[in-house]
C-alpha positions as CSV (number, residue, x, y, z in Angstrom):
1,M,98.7,102.1,70.6
2,I,100.6,102.7,73.8
3,K,104.2,103.8,73.4
4,K,105.5,102.3,76.7
5,K,104.5,98.7,77.4
6,C,102.1,98.8,80.3
7,L,99.3,96.4,79.6
8,I,99.8,92.6,79.5
9,K,97.5,90.2,77.8
10,A,97.6,86.8,79.3
11,V,96.8,84.2,76.6
12,G,97.5,80.5,76.8
13,L,99.3,80.6,80.1
14,P,98.7,78.1,83.0
15,L,95.8,79.3,85.1
16,A,97.8,80.4,88.2
17,C,100.4,82.2,86.0
18,A,97.7,83.9,83.9
19,F,95.9,85.1,87.0
20,S,99.1,86.5,88.4
21,V,99.8,88.3,85.1
22,V,96.3,89.8,85.2
23,I,96.7,91.1,88.7
24,V,100.1,92.6,88.0
25,A,98.9,94.2,84.8
26,G,95.8,95.5,86.6
27,L,98.0,97.1,89.2
28,A,100.2,98.6,86.5
29,V,97.1,100.2,84.9
30,L,95.9,101.6,88.2
31,T,99.2,102.8,89.5
32,G,101.9,102.8,86.9
33,C,100.3,103.9,83.7
34,S,99.7,107.5,84.8
35,G,101.9,109.5,82.5
36,I,102.0,106.9,79.7
37,Q,101.5,108.5,76.3
38,I,98.7,107.3,74.0
39,E,99.2,107.4,70.2
40,K,97.2,110.2,68.5
41,D,95.1,107.7,66.4
42,Q,93.8,106.2,69.7
43,Q,92.8,109.5,71.3
44,I,89.2,110.8,71.3
45,L,89.3,114.6,71.5
46,L,86.6,116.2,73.7
47,A,84.4,119.1,72.6
48,A,82.1,120.7,75.1
49,D,78.4,119.7,74.7
50,Q,79.1,117.9,71.5
51,P,78.1,114.2,71.4
52,I,81.0,112.1,70.2
53,T,80.1,108.7,68.8
54,G,82.4,105.9,67.5
55,T,83.3,102.3,67.7
56,K,86.4,100.9,69.3
57,K,87.4,97.5,67.9
58,T,90.1,95.2,69.3
59,T,90.8,91.5,69.1
60,D,88.9,91.1,72.3
61,Y,85.9,93.3,71.9
62,S,83.9,95.8,69.9
63,L,82.5,98.9,71.8
64,E,80.0,101.3,70.3
65,Y,80.1,104.5,72.4
66,Q,78.8,107.9,72.8
67,I,80.6,110.5,75.0
68,V,79.2,113.9,76.0
69,F,81.7,116.3,77.7
70,Q,80.3,119.0,80.0
71,Q,83.0,121.5,80.8
72,K,83.0,123.1,84.3
73,G,86.1,125.3,84.1
74,S,88.7,126.6,81.7
75,D,91.2,124.1,83.1
76,G,89.5,121.2,81.3
77,S,87.7,119.9,84.4
78,G,84.1,118.8,84.0
79,T,82.2,115.5,83.5
80,I,81.6,113.1,80.7
81,Q,78.5,111.1,80.2
82,F,79.5,107.7,78.7
83,N,77.1,105.3,77.0
84,G,78.3,102.2,75.3
85,K,77.3,98.8,73.9
86,L,79.9,96.1,74.4
87,N,80.3,93.0,72.3
88,P,83.2,90.9,73.7
89,R,84.5,87.9,71.7
90,R,83.8,84.4,72.8
91,G,86.2,82.5,75.0
92,L,87.2,85.2,77.4
93,D,87.4,84.3,81.1
94,S,87.8,87.9,82.1
95,L,87.8,91.3,80.5
96,T,88.4,94.7,82.1
97,I,88.1,97.9,80.1
98,W,89.2,101.4,81.3
99,I,88.5,104.9,80.0
100,N,91.7,106.9,80.3
101,F,91.7,110.7,80.7
102,L,94.5,112.4,78.6
103,D,96.2,115.7,78.8
104,A,97.3,117.9,75.8
105,D,100.3,115.7,75.2
106,G,98.2,112.5,75.1
107,K,99.5,111.4,78.5
108,I,97.2,109.5,80.9
109,I,96.3,111.7,83.9
110,G,93.6,109.4,85.3
111,S,91.6,106.3,84.6
112,K,88.3,104.7,85.5
113,P,87.0,101.2,84.8
114,I,84.0,101.0,82.5
115,Y,83.7,97.2,82.4
116,A,85.0,94.8,85.1
117,P,82.7,91.8,85.8
118,G,85.4,90.0,87.8
119,A,87.8,87.2,87.1
120,G,86.2,83.9,86.1
121,R,82.9,85.5,85.3
122,G,83.5,85.7,81.6
123,A,82.6,88.6,79.4
124,A,79.1,89.2,78.1
125,K,77.3,91.6,75.8
126,S,76.5,94.6,78.0
127,T,75.0,98.1,77.9
128,L,77.4,100.4,79.7
129,E,76.4,103.8,81.2
130,D,78.3,106.1,83.6
131,T,79.2,109.6,84.4
132,F,82.8,110.5,85.2
133,E,84.5,113.5,86.8
134,L,87.5,114.6,84.8
135,P,90.8,115.7,86.2
136,A,91.9,119.2,85.4
137,G,93.7,119.4,82.1
138,T,91.8,116.6,80.4
139,V,91.4,117.2,76.6
140,A,90.9,113.7,75.3
141,V,90.1,110.1,76.3
142,A,91.2,106.7,75.2
143,F,90.3,103.1,76.0
144,T,92.6,100.3,77.3
145,H,91.9,96.8,78.4
146,I,93.1,93.5,79.7
147,G,91.5,90.2,78.5
148,R,92.2,86.7,79.6
149,E,91.4,83.5,77.7
150,R,89.2,80.8,79.3
151,V,91.5,78.0,80.3
152,T,90.3,74.5,80.0
153,N,91.8,71.3,81.4
154,I,92.6,69.0,78.5
155,L,94.0,66.3,80.8
156,G,90.6,65.5,82.3
């Protein structure tokens, strides 16, 4: 879990309000979460040329992943090859998932989106694949997300 509240999950809010919350939360992730510390049990430690496999389960999605870290220098820089199978829960109007790069203290030093189909497009089962350059000092990664419920008009 994140020690400092940074991510907001908009559930059951009026559409305009929920959309605003998602935009503000997204900006917080992109600009304000650098330096946020991730709990140890949420960190995935990197080991050079060792495939790391696992499953991340939240109330909004399940993600089976494989990460392979290829170190370039002694400063922790390098790349990771990320492969994943995403299974989001039904009823989401939008879902964005980030992979966060962490330093030795578990603080976020960089982030990249791994799934972001866009607001109103829903969330669907997907195969994810990407290669990311790591900032110097990266020793672990962690996932964070923002999900928003599909809003229906019950008044007709």
